[in-house]
N, C-alpha and C positions, 0 to 999 in steps of 0.2 A: 504493500500500500504506500510505503514511503516513496517508491519510484513514481507512482501515479501523481502524488502531490508535487514532487519536483518537476515532473513533466508539465504539469499545469502552470507552474510558476515561470518556467523558462520558455514556453512555447511561443508566446507573443513576442518576446525579445528575439527569439530565434528567427521568426518570420520577418521582423523588421530588419534584422541584420542581413538576412538573405536578400531582401528587397534592395537594401542599400548596395549590397554586393552586385546584385543584378543590374542596378542602375549604372554602376561602373562598367559592367560588361556591355550593357546596351549602348552607353555613350561611346565606348571603344569600338563596338561593332558597327554602329550607325555612321560614325564620323570617319572611320578608316576603312578603306577598301583593300588595304594590304596589311599583312602582319609580318613580323620578323620570323626568321626561321626558328623552328622548334623541334624538339625530339619527337613530337607527335605531328603527323600530317595535319594540315590546316583543316580539312574536312572532318577529320576525326575529332578535333577540338570543338568545332562548331556543333557537331552531332552530340557531343558530350554536354555542351551548354544547353542545347534544346532539351535533352533528357533531364538535366538538372532543374531547369525552369519548370518543366512539366511536373516533376515530382514536388516542387515547392507549391505549385497550384493545387495539386491533389492533397498534399499535406495540410494546406490552408483550409480547404473545404472540410476536411476531417475535423480540424480544430474548431471551425465555425459550427459544425454540427454539435460538438461537445458543449460549446458555449450556449447555443440555443436550448439544448437539453437542460443545462444548469439553470437558465433563466425560467424555464417552465416549472421548476420546483417552487417558485413563488406561489403558484396556485395550489400547491400541496402544503403550504405553510411549513416548508422544511426549516429545521432549526438553524442551519448554516448554509451559506452560499459562497462560492468562489467566483467572483465576477471579474472578468478581464475586459476592461472597457476598450481596449485597442483592437480586439479581434474583429468585431463586426465592421468598424470603420475601415479595416484593412481591405475590405472588398473593393474599395475605391482604388486600390493599387493593382488590381487584377488586369485592367487594361494595359498598364505598364508592362506586366509580364507577357501578356499576349502580343504586344508590339515587339518585344524583344525576341520572342520565338519567331514571329513573322519576319523580322529583320534578319535574323541569323539564317532562317530558311531561304530568304531571297539571296543571301550571299552564297549559300550552298549551290544554288543554280545560276548564280551570276546574273540576277535580274533585279538589281537595286538601282533605282533612278535617284537623281539628286533631289527631286521633289519629295519622293518617298522618305528619303533620309531626313529632310527638314520636318516633314509631318511627324515622323516617328520620334524625332528628338523633342518636338514640341509636346507630344503626349508624355514622354518620359519626364521632362522637366515639370510639366503641369500637374501630374498626378500627386506628387508629394505634398505640396501646399494644400491641395484639395483634401487630402487625407488628414492633415493636421487640423484643418478647420472642422472637418466632419467628426474627428475624434473629440475635439473640444465640445462640440454641440451634443454629440451622443452621450459623452460622459456626464454632462450636466443633466440631460433628460433621463438617462437610466437611473442615476442616483436619486433624482426626485421621485421617479416611479417606485423605486425600492423603498424610499422613505414613506411614501403614501401607503405602501403595503405593510408597514410596520417593521421594516428592517433598518438597522443602524450599522455603521461601519465599525469594525473592531480593529483599531490600529495595532493592538498588541499581537494580533495574529496575521496581519497583512505583511506582505514582503515589501522590501525597500528598493528592490531593483526595478529597472524599467520593464514594464510589461507584466510584473508580478500581479497576481489577482488581488482584488480588494475583497477582504473577508467581511461578509455581512451576516449579522445574527438577528433573529426575530425576538430575542430577549437580551437586553443589555447585560444582564447578570451572567450570561454565558461568557462574556469577555473578561477574562482574568488577566490582569497586568503581568503577573509572574509567569503566565503561560507562554510568553514569547520564547523563552529558552527551549521549550519543548513543543513549540507550535506545530511542527511538521507531524510529529506523532499524534498530537491532539487532534489535528485536522483529519488525519487518517482515521482516528477513532470516531469522529463525527460522521465520516463517510460510511464507516462500517454500520453505525447505528441506522443511518438512512437506508442502506441496502437491506438491513434486517427488518426494517419497518418499525424500529424502536424510536419513540419520541423522548429525547434526553430531558432530564430535569436538571435544575441548578445544582442539586446535591450530587447527581451523577457526574456532572461536568467537573465540579469542584474536587470530588474524590479522585477522579481519573487524573486531573491535573496534578494533584498532590502526589499520587503514586508515580507518575511520569517524572516529576521534578525530583522526587526522592531517588529514583533510579539514575537520573541524570547526574545528580550530585555525587552519588556513589561512584559512578564511572569517572567523573571528573577528579575525585579524590584519589582514585587509583592511578591516575596519570601524574 
């Protein structure tokens, strides 16, 4: 379960990083018709980039499905939600990836016109600011929606890295400040309760947090 929590925390940052990298590839591919000699043939490199970008798109939609499934838990009054506000707005970056795949494909068959290069570059440059604006608007809207449905953010459980999920609880008493040190294990426990159909109580959460913290301190002392 710890692996699942870590995957949720880094997925958004991973896709943002991949898209930044893809923008570099795209700019390089659209603006340059020739590449320097490499140990791999040119066409093999371009085919690899197409495959990589396609996998990024597939992986994104898998993550998008996870995010939509998590948001639906609001209607079940789930005790805890992991909300990644960057995931849904990232769909605005998909045209960028599509243009990159198209541009690299055109280079493979040597059918890239100057006008197509300019149009492609315009889309590549334009997608990112649109994403940032959409991210800001969506974050504000979804947090207000969650607040209207009785959820509050738990800073003690939320990650601090870019793209880390915001942890929302339907009972502020679930948010224990000392729980930050063991938050990954505690979030996994919340997920287990949800899967098993168990509704946690404040006492259950407090007891679990104390046990996890005690085990954490014992391991730390051993070090």
